[in-house]
C-alpha positions as CSV (number, residue, x, y, z in Angstrom):
1,M,0.0,0.0,0.0
2,F,1.3,3.4,-1.0
3,S,-0.8,6.5,-0.7
4,I,0.5,10.0,0.2
5,K,-1.4,13.3,0.1
6,V,-0.4,16.7,1.3
7,D,-2.5,19.9,1.4
8,N,0.5,22.3,2.0
9,L,3.2,22.3,-0.7
10,D,5.2,25.0,1.0
11,P,7.6,22.6,3.0
12,F,8.4,20.8,-0.3
13,L,8.9,24.0,-2.2
14,D,11.0,25.5,0.6
15,A,13.2,22.4,0.8
16,T,13.8,22.0,-2.9
17,S,14.6,25.8,-3.2
18,L,17.1,25.4,-0.4
19,F,18.6,22.2,-1.9
20,T,19.0,23.9,-5.3
21,E,21.3,26.4,-3.7
22,F,23.9,23.8,-3.2
23,I,22.9,20.6,-5.0
24,N,23.1,20.4,-8.8
25,D,21.8,17.1,-9.7
26,E,20.0,14.4,-7.8
27,I,18.3,13.8,-4.5
28,C,16.9,10.7,-2.9
29,L,13.3,10.5,-1.7
30,K,12.9,8.0,1.1
31,F,9.4,6.7,1.9
32,S,9.0,4.7,5.1
33,P,6.0,3.7,7.2
34,S,6.7,6.6,9.7
35,T,8.3,9.4,7.7
36,F,9.1,10.9,4.3
37,S,12.6,12.2,3.8
38,M,14.5,14.2,1.2
39,I,18.2,13.4,1.2
40,A,20.8,15.5,-0.7
41,R,24.5,15.4,-0.9
42,Y,26.7,18.5,-1.2
43,Q,29.8,18.4,-3.4
44,C,31.8,17.1,-0.5
45,P,31.0,13.4,0.0
46,T,30.8,13.8,3.8
47,F,28.0,16.4,3.9
48,F,24.4,15.4,3.6
49,A,21.3,17.6,3.9
50,M,18.2,15.8,5.0
51,L,14.6,16.9,5.5
52,F,12.4,14.6,7.6
53,M,8.6,15.1,7.3
54,P,6.7,12.8,9.7
55,H,3.3,11.6,8.6
56,P,1.3,14.0,10.8
57,L,2.2,16.7,8.3
58,F,0.3,14.8,5.6
59,V,-3.4,14.6,5.1
60,E,-3.0,11.0,4.1
61,Y,0.1,8.9,4.6
62,S,0.1,5.1,4.1
63,V,3.4,3.5,3.2
64,D,3.8,-0.2,4.1
65,R,7.5,-0.6,3.5
66,N,10.7,1.4,2.9
67,H,11.4,2.7,-0.6
68,I,14.2,5.0,-1.7
69,S,14.2,6.6,-5.2
70,R,16.9,8.8,-6.7
71,I,15.4,11.5,-8.8
72,S,16.4,14.7,-10.6
73,L,16.2,17.7,-8.2
74,R,15.4,20.0,-11.1
75,C,12.5,17.8,-12.4
76,F,11.1,17.5,-8.8
77,R,11.3,21.3,-8.2
78,N,9.8,22.0,-11.7
79,A,6.9,19.7,-10.9
80,L,6.2,21.4,-7.6
81,L,6.4,24.8,-9.1
82,E,3.9,23.9,-11.8
83,G,1.5,22.6,-9.2
84,Q,2.0,25.3,-6.5
85,S,-1.3,27.0,-7.4
86,Y,-3.2,23.8,-6.5
87,S,-4.5,23.1,-3.0
88,S,-3.2,19.5,-2.6
89,M,-0.8,17.0,-4.0
90,S,-0.9,13.2,-4.1
91,I,2.2,11.1,-4.6
92,H,1.8,7.7,-6.3
93,L,4.7,5.3,-6.8
94,R,4.8,3.1,-9.9
95,E,7.6,0.8,-9.3
96,P,7.3,-1.4,-12.4
97,Q,7.5,1.7,-14.6
98,N,10.2,3.4,-12.4
99,T,8.0,6.5,-12.1
100,I,6.6,8.7,-9.3
101,L,3.4,10.4,-10.2
102,F,2.5,13.8,-8.6
103,K,-1.2,14.6,-8.9
104,F,-2.2,18.1,-8.1
105,E,-5.8,18.7,-7.1
106,P,-7.7,22.0,-7.2
107,S,-9.8,23.5,-4.4
108,I,-12.3,24.9,-6.8
109,L,-12.9,25.1,-10.5
110,I,-9.4,24.4,-11.9
111,T,-8.8,21.1,-13.6
112,S,-6.4,18.8,-11.9
113,R,-2.8,18.4,-13.2
114,G,-0.3,15.6,-13.1
115,S,3.5,15.4,-13.4
116,Q,5.5,12.3,-13.7
117,I,9.2,11.8,-12.9
118,T,11.3,8.8,-13.7
119,F,13.4,7.5,-10.8
120,S,16.2,5.1,-10.3
121,A,15.8,2.7,-7.4
122,V,18.7,2.9,-5.0
123,P,20.4,-0.6,-4.7
124,R,20.4,-2.0,-1.2
125,E,24.2,-2.1,-1.1
126,E,24.3,1.7,-1.5
127,I,22.2,2.3,1.6
128,I,24.0,2.8,4.9
129,I,21.8,3.1,8.0
130,R,23.4,4.4,11.2
131,E,21.2,5.1,14.3
132,E,18.0,6.4,12.6
133,V,20.0,8.3,9.9
134,C,19.9,6.9,6.4
135,F,22.9,7.7,4.3
136,V,22.7,7.0,0.6
137,K,25.9,6.6,-1.5
138,F,25.8,9.0,-4.4
139,V,27.8,8.0,-7.4
């Protein structure tokens, strides 16, 4: 089961704006049963920026297992910017197609909009977990 919905896009937009200040390429999105995380690596391999968003910040949050996807930060930010005028966003994971679908829903008479981003799954051997902190090896 994978179902996520948020009514306030500002934390996502703020985080991606901050990350674009020092990250050029990719970020990892980590979905777990208890939290959603954005993980970015600075140019130095020992510096990681992480944003944790616990499920109480979401209108709907149902994730039954851990999943980590590596995506383009630019594509993610562009999708959020295109959908920022909508009142809510749903995230759907399509693992067989390696895509994450962002569906933006209006509050009134605007038609809904969708954005799709291709992700690459992070191989298990690239994930290092140390005391509640998840590090992802960026290549």
